[in-house]
C-alpha positions in Angstrom: 2.5 -3.8 71.1 -0.8 -1.3 71.7 -2.8 -2.9 74.6 -6.5 -2.2 74.5 -8.4 0.5 76.8 -10.7 -1.7 79.0 -14.5 0.1 78.0 -15.1 1.7 80.9 -18.5 4.1 82.4 -18.3 7.3 81.6 -20.4 10.8 81.7 -21.2 12.1 78.4 -22.7 15.3 77.8 -24.0 16.8 74.2 -22.7 21.0 74.7 -23.9 22.1 71.9 -24.7 25.7 71.5 -24.7 26.4 75.4 -22.5 25.4 78.6 -24.5 23.1 79.6 -26.9 19.6 77.5 -27.8 16.8 77.4 -26.1 14.0 79.0 -25.6 10.5 80.0 -23.8 8.3 81.7 -22.9 5.1 79.8 -19.7 2.7 78.1 -17.6 3.8 76.0 -15.3 1.8 74.2 -11.5 2.7 73.0 -9.5 2.6 69.7 -6.0 0.5 70.7 -4.7 3.8 70.7 -7.0 5.7 73.0 -6.5 8.9 70.9 -11.0 7.9 69.4 -13.4 6.9 71.5 -16.9 5.4 70.8 -20.7 5.8 72.4 -23.5 4.6 70.5 -22.7 4.8 66.7 -20.7 7.9 67.6 -16.6 8.5 67.5 -15.3 11.2 69.7 -11.8 13.1 69.2 -10.2 14.6 72.2 -9.4 18.5 71.5 -6.2 18.6 73.3 -7.6 21.4 75.1 -8.6 23.6 72.5 -12.8 23.2 73.6 -13.6 25.9 75.0 -17.0 24.0 77.5 -15.9 20.7 75.8 -13.3 18.2 75.5 -14.5 15.7 72.5 -15.6 16.6 69.3 -17.4 13.7 67.1 -15.5 12.6 64.0 -19.0 12.7 61.6 -20.9 16.4 63.0 -18.2 18.4 64.3 -20.4 18.5 67.8 -18.7 19.0 71.3 -18.7 17.0 74.1 -17.9 16.9 77.6 -17.1 13.4 78.7 -15.7 12.7 81.9 -15.1 9.5 84.3 -18.0 10.1 86.8 -17.2 11.3 90.1 -18.4 9.2 93.0 -20.2 12.4 94.8 -22.4 12.6 91.6 -22.2 16.2 89.9 -20.8 15.1 87.1 -21.5 18.1 84.4 -18.8 20.9 83.6 -20.8 23.6 84.8 -23.5 23.3 87.6 -26.8 22.4 85.6 -30.4 20.9 88.0 -31.1 18.6 85.0 -31.2 15.0 85.5 -28.8 12.3 83.6 -30.0 9.6 82.8 -28.1 5.9 82.9 -27.5 3.8 80.3 -29.5 -0.3 81.6 -27.0 -2.0 80.8 -25.0 0.4 83.4 -27.1 1.1 85.8 -26.6 -1.2 88.2 -22.5 -1.2 88.1 -22.9 2.8 88.5 -24.8 2.7 91.2 -22.9 0.1 93.2 -19.6 0.5 92.1 -19.1 5.0 91.0 -21.4 6.0 93.3 -21.5 3.2 96.6 -25.1 3.1 96.8 -26.8 0.1 95.8 -29.7 1.2 97.4 -30.5 3.4 94.0 -29.1 0.3 92.0 -32.5 0.7 90.4 -32.3 5.0 89.4 -32.6 5.4 86.4 -31.3 8.9 86.8 -28.5 10.9 88.6 
């Protein structure tokens, strides 16, 4: 019997044709098998190690993404960037309190 995987806060970065791209912190849900991730109406599947700068692709558009669990220290992008990452409103407090252990920033909308 397959257990459903609990939704979790993840770092989602669009790779397009570049090493860095626009990114967000948001809640991702999973298929029962864990093979597919869902975020904002998009479905993502693993590149199974075949990606150059990405680890998932959008099932509909084949565009590549880097999706990973956010780090307690921040610095979630695969490659260093000075671009602030937007945090979805529905996960902002949980991100700052539970993941970053910095409740003073719970109203901050970007990393």
